C-alpha positions as CSV (number, residue, x, y, z in Angstrom):
1,M,81.7,94.4,84.9
2,Q,78.5,93.9,87.0
3,T,77.3,91.2,84.6
4,I,80.6,89.4,84.8
5,I,80.7,89.3,88.6
6,D,77.0,88.4,88.9
7,D,77.7,85.5,86.6
8,I,80.7,84.5,88.7
9,A,78.7,84.6,91.9
10,A,76.0,82.5,90.3
11,Q,78.6,79.9,89.2
12,M,80.1,79.8,92.7
13,A,76.7,79.1,94.2
14,L,76.5,75.9,92.1
15,V,79.9,74.5,93.0
16,P,79.3,71.5,95.3
17,N,82.7,71.3,97.0
18,K,83.2,74.7,98.7
19,G,86.3,73.7,100.7
20,T,86.7,73.4,104.4
21,V,86.6,76.2,107.0
22,A,89.7,76.7,109.1
23,S,89.1,74.6,112.2
24,Y,92.3,75.3,114.2
25,I,91.0,78.7,115.2
26,P,87.7,77.8,116.9
27,Q,86.0,81.1,116.2
28,L,86.5,80.6,112.4
29,A,85.3,77.0,112.5
30,S,81.8,78.2,113.1
31,V,81.5,80.3,109.9
32,N,79.0,79.1,107.3
33,P,81.1,77.9,104.3
34,D,78.3,78.5,101.7
35,Q,78.9,82.3,101.6
36,F,80.6,84.0,98.7
37,A,81.4,87.7,98.0
38,I,83.3,89.7,95.4
39,S,84.0,93.4,95.2
40,I,85.9,95.2,92.5
41,A,87.1,98.8,93.0
42,L,88.4,100.4,89.8
43,T,91.0,103.2,89.9
44,N,88.5,105.5,88.2
45,G,86.2,105.3,91.3
46,E,83.7,102.8,90.1
47,V,82.9,99.9,92.5
48,Y,81.0,96.7,91.8
49,H,79.8,94.0,94.1
50,A,78.2,90.6,94.0
51,G,77.2,88.1,96.7
52,C,77.4,89.0,100.4
53,A,79.8,91.9,99.9
54,H,78.7,93.6,103.1
55,T,79.3,90.6,105.4
56,L,82.2,91.1,107.8
57,F,84.9,88.4,108.0
58,S,88.2,88.0,109.7
59,I,90.9,89.1,107.1
60,Q,93.6,87.2,108.9
61,S,96.8,87.1,106.8
62,V,95.5,89.7,104.3
63,S,96.3,92.2,107.0
64,K,100.0,91.4,106.4
65,V,99.9,93.5,103.3
66,F,98.9,96.6,105.4
67,T,101.4,95.9,108.2
68,L,104.2,95.5,105.6
69,T,103.3,98.8,104.1
70,L,103.3,100.4,107.5
71,A,106.6,98.9,108.4
72,L,108.2,100.1,105.1
73,G,106.9,103.6,105.9
74,K,108.6,103.5,109.3
75,L,111.8,101.6,108.6
76,G,112.3,102.0,104.8
77,E,114.7,99.5,103.3
78,R,115.8,98.4,106.8
79,V,112.8,96.2,106.8
80,W,114.7,93.7,104.7
81,Q,117.2,93.2,107.5
82,R,114.4,91.6,109.4
83,V,112.7,89.6,106.7
84,G,113.7,88.2,103.3
85,R,112.0,88.5,99.9
86,E,111.9,85.0,98.7
87,P,109.0,82.5,98.3
88,S,109.0,79.9,101.1
89,G,107.7,76.8,99.4
90,D,106.5,75.7,102.9
91,P,103.3,75.9,104.8
92,F,102.5,79.4,106.3
93,N,103.3,78.2,109.8
94,S,106.4,76.2,109.1
95,I,109.4,76.4,111.4
96,V,111.8,74.4,109.2
97,Q,113.5,77.3,107.3
98,L,113.9,79.4,110.4
99,E,116.5,77.0,111.8
100,H,118.5,76.8,108.5
101,E,118.3,80.6,108.0
102,H,119.3,81.6,111.6
103,G,115.9,82.9,112.6
104,K,115.3,85.3,109.7
105,P,111.9,84.6,108.0
106,R,111.9,84.0,104.3
107,N,109.4,86.7,103.5
108,P,106.9,89.0,105.3
109,F,103.8,87.1,104.4
110,I,104.5,83.7,106.1
111,N,103.5,83.8,109.8
112,A,107.1,84.1,111.1
113,G,107.7,87.0,108.7
114,A,104.6,88.8,109.7
115,I,105.4,88.4,113.4
116,A,108.8,89.9,112.8
117,I,107.1,92.8,111.0
118,A,104.8,93.3,114.0
119,D,107.9,93.6,116.2
120,A,109.3,96.2,113.8
121,I,106.2,98.3,113.8
122,M,106.0,98.3,117.6
123,Q,109.3,100.2,118.1
124,G,109.1,99.9,121.8
125,H,105.4,100.8,122.1
126,Q,102.8,98.8,123.9
127,P,100.5,96.5,121.8
128,K,97.5,98.8,122.2
129,E,99.4,101.7,120.7
130,A,100.7,99.6,117.8
131,L,97.3,98.2,117.1
132,A,95.7,101.7,117.2
133,E,98.2,102.7,114.6
134,I,97.5,99.7,112.4
135,I,93.7,100.0,112.7
136,Q,93.9,103.8,111.9
137,F,96.0,103.0,108.8
138,V,93.5,100.4,107.5
139,R,90.6,102.8,108.2
140,F,92.4,105.5,106.3
141,L,93.1,103.2,103.3
142,A,89.5,102.0,103.2
143,N,88.1,105.4,103.9
144,D,85.9,103.8,106.6
145,D,86.2,104.6,110.3
146,S,83.9,101.7,111.3
147,I,86.6,99.0,110.7
148,A,87.5,97.2,114.0
149,I,89.1,94.1,115.5
150,D,86.9,91.1,116.1
151,E,87.8,90.5,119.8
152,K,86.3,87.0,119.8
153,V,88.6,85.9,117.0
154,A,91.6,87.5,118.6
155,R,90.9,85.7,121.9
156,S,90.4,82.5,120.0
157,E,93.8,82.9,118.3
158,L,95.5,83.7,121.6
159,E,94.2,80.6,123.2
160,T,95.2,78.3,120.3
161,G,98.4,80.1,119.0
162,D,101.0,77.7,120.3
163,R,102.6,77.2,116.8
164,N,102.9,81.0,116.3
165,A,104.3,81.4,119.8
166,S,106.9,78.7,119.0
167,L,107.9,80.7,115.8
168,A,108.2,83.9,117.8
169,H,110.3,82.4,120.6
170,F,112.5,80.7,118.1
171,M,113.2,83.9,116.3
172,A,113.8,85.7,119.6
173,S,116.4,83.0,120.5
174,F,118.5,84.4,117.6
175,G,118.3,87.9,119.1
176,H,115.9,89.2,116.4
177,F,113.2,90.7,118.6
178,K,113.3,94.2,120.1
179,N,110.1,93.8,122.1
180,P,108.8,91.2,124.5
181,V,107.6,88.1,122.6
182,D,104.2,88.0,124.3
183,A,103.6,91.7,123.4
184,V,104.5,91.1,119.8
185,L,102.2,88.0,119.6
186,G,99.4,90.0,121.0
187,T,99.9,92.7,118.3
188,Y,100.1,90.0,115.6
189,F,97.0,88.0,116.7
190,H,94.9,91.2,117.0
191,H,95.8,92.6,113.6
192,C,95.0,89.3,112.0
193,S,91.6,89.5,113.7
194,I,90.6,92.8,111.9
195,A,87.1,92.3,110.5
196,M,86.2,93.7,107.1
197,N,83.9,93.1,104.1
198,T,84.9,92.7,100.5
199,Q,83.8,96.3,99.7
200,Q,86.1,97.7,102.4
201,L,89.0,95.4,101.5
202,A,88.9,96.2,97.8
203,T,88.9,99.9,98.6
204,A,91.8,99.5,101.1
205,G,93.9,97.8,98.4
206,L,93.3,100.5,95.7
207,F,96.6,102.3,96.4
208,L,98.5,99.3,95.1
209,A,96.6,99.4,91.8
210,N,97.1,103.1,91.4
211,N,100.9,103.7,91.7
212,G,100.7,104.0,95.5
213,I,98.1,106.8,95.4
214,N,94.7,106.4,97.1
215,P,92.4,107.6,94.3
216,H,89.6,108.5,96.8
217,T,91.8,111.0,98.7
218,G,94.6,111.7,96.3
219,Y,97.1,110.9,99.0
220,A,100.3,109.1,98.1
221,V,100.4,106.2,100.5
222,V,103.7,104.8,99.1
223,S,105.9,105.7,96.1
224,P,105.1,104.1,92.7
225,N,108.3,102.0,93.1
226,R,107.3,100.7,96.5
227,A,103.8,99.8,95.3
228,K,105.4,97.8,92.5
229,R,107.6,96.0,95.0
230,I,104.7,95.2,97.4
231,N,102.8,93.8,94.4
232,S,105.7,91.7,93.4
233,L,106.0,90.1,96.9
234,M,102.2,89.4,96.8
235,L,102.7,87.6,93.5
236,M,105.6,85.5,94.7
237,C,104.7,84.9,98.3
238,G,101.0,85.9,98.9
239,H,99.6,82.4,98.8
240,Y,102.3,80.5,100.8
241,D,103.3,77.2,99.1
242,G,100.4,77.8,96.7
243,S,101.8,81.0,95.3
244,G,103.1,79.5,92.1
245,E,99.7,77.8,91.4
246,F,97.9,81.0,92.0
247,A,100.2,83.0,89.7
248,F,99.7,80.2,87.1
249,R,95.9,80.2,87.3
250,V,95.1,83.9,88.0
251,G,98.2,85.8,87.0
252,L,97.8,88.7,89.4
253,P,99.4,89.7,92.7
254,G,97.3,88.5,95.6
255,K,97.3,87.9,99.4
256,S,95.1,85.3,101.0
257,G,94.0,84.7,104.6
258,V,92.6,81.6,106.3
259,G,89.4,83.5,107.0
260,G,88.7,82.9,103.3
261,G,89.5,86.4,102.0
262,I,91.8,87.2,99.1
263,L,92.9,90.7,98.1
264,V,94.1,90.9,94.5
265,I,95.6,93.7,92.6
266,A,95.3,94.4,88.8
267,P,98.0,97.1,88.5
268,G,96.7,100.2,86.8
269,K,93.1,98.9,86.7
270,A,91.5,97.6,89.9
271,S,91.7,96.2,93.4
272,I,89.6,93.0,93.9
273,A,88.5,91.4,97.1
274,V,86.8,88.0,97.3
275,W,85.6,86.0,100.3
276,S,84.5,82.5,100.7
277,P,85.4,80.8,104.0
278,G,85.9,77.2,102.6
279,L,89.6,76.6,102.1
280,D,91.6,74.3,99.9
281,A,94.3,71.9,101.2
282,I,96.9,74.6,101.3
283,G,94.7,77.1,103.2
284,N,93.5,79.4,100.5
285,S,89.9,80.1,99.7
286,K,88.7,77.4,97.3
287,L,85.9,79.3,95.7
288,G,87.7,82.6,95.9
289,T,90.6,81.3,93.8
290,H,88.2,79.7,91.3
291,A,86.3,83.0,91.0
292,L,89.5,85.0,90.4
293,E,90.6,82.6,87.7
294,I,87.3,83.1,85.9
295,L,87.5,86.9,86.4
296,A,91.1,87.1,85.0
297,Q,90.0,85.1,81.9
298,K,86.9,87.3,81.3
299,T,88.7,90.6,81.8
300,G,92.2,89.8,80.4
301,W,93.7,91.4,83.5
302,S,96.6,88.9,84.0
303,I,99.9,90.7,84.3
304,F,101.2,88.2,81.8
305,G,98.9,89.3,79.0
306,E,95.4,88.4,77.9
């Protein structure tokens, strides 16, 4: 495994076009696009790294996997009254479907859906309380109390988040919010600004590769059935309007973020985190996707067979 990922990292270093960093969030625009990291956490406890696996980055929309898990723990199946379970086929920040579907987001991984999930998690609490719960949950999953929010990124998002504010106010106009819109947006922007490295992120996702159980602690985070359903949503919706292409090329459940991170689950085998800040035209990590495609080919880990 170490030989495989060392080889992948070496290949990525030679790729001339590493994509374009997200520029609409000023704090992300300054990140060096030449960086690459990969970490693989196996369900048996073994962990492998290559590249800059200890460099912190903004996980952005990858955090939506953890907030969905938290919301399901709080609300159970009532979550699906707030968000759907279908692929969107539209960009992650699109408002088009919300109008046709009366303010109910298509799935929990597009921005509108994740904002609705943030509202569900808050349950009348202040943003600070909700964020403390989210951070504590991520720390628990990663078995690492050092994980924190990058306040500079959060501030940068708050200052440039007009499109997300529009989505939130539009949903609220249909009566779908239970908390003040600005409070929900503050919670959303801050949980997207959690900073992690690939080692921490791969560890945090392990429960989804292990029937809902965190193998480091033996604690059942979710039921096996719920883990399976979260994985299915990641496969269908985790890469926005590039989800079909990712399933076609990699064949594993995954969730991307515009910070360049991707969390991928090989059910029963491993949790994989890659990071490279250069994005493709859709907004997914260009090198990260390429690296995962090679990894799936070399390991035969695709859920569709070797």
